[in-house]
C-alpha positions in Angstrom: 37.7 117.5 52.2 36.5 116.5 48.7 39.3 113.9 48.5 38.1 112.2 51.7 34.5 112.2 50.5 35.5 111.1 46.9 33.1 113.7 45.5 33.0 114.3 41.7 33.9 117.7 40.3 30.3 118.8 40.1 30.0 118.4 43.9 33.3 120.3 44.3 32.0 123.1 42.1 28.7 123.5 43.9 30.3 123.3 47.4 32.9 126.0 46.3 30.0 128.2 45.1 28.0 127.8 48.3 30.9 127.9 50.9 31.4 131.7 50.8 27.7 132.3 51.2 27.5 130.0 54.1 30.5 131.4 55.8 29.2 135.0 55.4 25.9 134.0 56.9 27.8 132.5 59.9 29.7 135.7 60.4 26.5 137.7 60.2 24.9 135.5 62.8 27.8 135.9 65.2 27.7 139.7 64.8 23.9 139.6 65.3 24.3 137.6 68.6 26.9 140.2 69.7 24.4 143.0 69.1 21.7 141.3 71.0 23.9 140.9 74.1 26.2 143.9 74.3 28.8 143.9 77.1 29.1 147.7 77.5 27.6 150.1 75.1 26.9 149.5 71.4 29.6 147.5 69.7 31.0 148.7 66.4 29.0 146.1 64.4 29.7 147.5 60.9 33.4 147.3 61.4 33.3 143.8 62.8 31.0 142.6 60.0 33.3 144.1 57.3 36.4 142.6 59.0 34.7 139.2 59.2 33.6 139.4 55.6 37.1 140.4 54.5 38.6 137.5 56.4 36.2 135.0 54.9 36.7 136.4 51.5 40.5 136.3 51.8 40.5 132.7 53.0 38.1 131.4 50.4 39.2 133.5 47.4 41.9 131.1 46.1 39.8 128.0 46.4 36.8 129.4 44.8 38.8 130.9 41.9 40.7 127.7 41.3 37.6 125.5 41.2 35.8 127.9 38.9 38.7 128.1 36.5 39.2 124.4 36.5 35.8 124.1 34.9 37.2 125.5 31.7 40.2 123.1 31.4 39.3 120.3 29.0 41.5 117.3 28.1 42.6 116.7 24.5 40.0 114.7 22.6 40.1 111.0 23.1 38.4 109.2 20.2 36.8 112.4 19.2 35.3 113.2 22.7 36.6 116.0 24.8 36.4 115.4 28.6 36.7 117.8 31.5 40.3 117.5 32.8 39.2 117.5 36.5 36.6 114.7 36.0 36.8 112.3 33.1 33.1 111.3 33.6 32.0 114.7 32.3 32.1 115.4 28.5 32.3 119.0 27.3 29.3 118.5 25.0 26.9 117.4 27.8 24.2 119.3 29.4 25.9 118.7 32.8 29.0 120.6 31.6 26.9 123.4 30.3 25.4 123.9 33.7 28.8 123.7 35.3 30.0 126.5 33.0 27.1 128.7 34.0 27.9 128.1 37.7 31.6 128.7 37.1 30.9 132.0 35.2 28.7 133.2 38.0 31.4 132.3 40.6 34.0 134.2 38.6 31.9 137.3 38.2 30.6 137.4 41.8 33.6 136.1 43.9 36.6 136.7 41.8 35.7 140.2 40.3 32.7 141.7 42.2 33.7 140.8 45.8 37.2 142.3 45.6 35.9 145.4 43.8 33.2 145.9 46.4 35.8 145.6 49.2 38.0 148.1 47.4 35.2 150.6 47.0 34.0 150.1 50.6 37.5 150.5 52.2 
């Protein structure tokens, strides 16, 4: 999708950070709709919500991790300036890059480490 839109790496990073949250909200909305209109008896909402979250996490895990780790890959210095390997318009000494590193670190902690650990503890 990002290739078709020709988005810079900053947009890819932000979309990769927000995509799991958006997908989990959609799963929660569908489960909530099912609770409001049960067919026969109370549905096992907790199990469906956990299964939906696990499926979303499984599908998005590789993409989110790849984008977050790409943030830390810099190209060799060109004329004394180091550029982000994924986007040569971003220098590693800029404020924009510092913000990207903060977002990438949060993504790695929340999605790459905490989410699988929480799933392991829950299951």
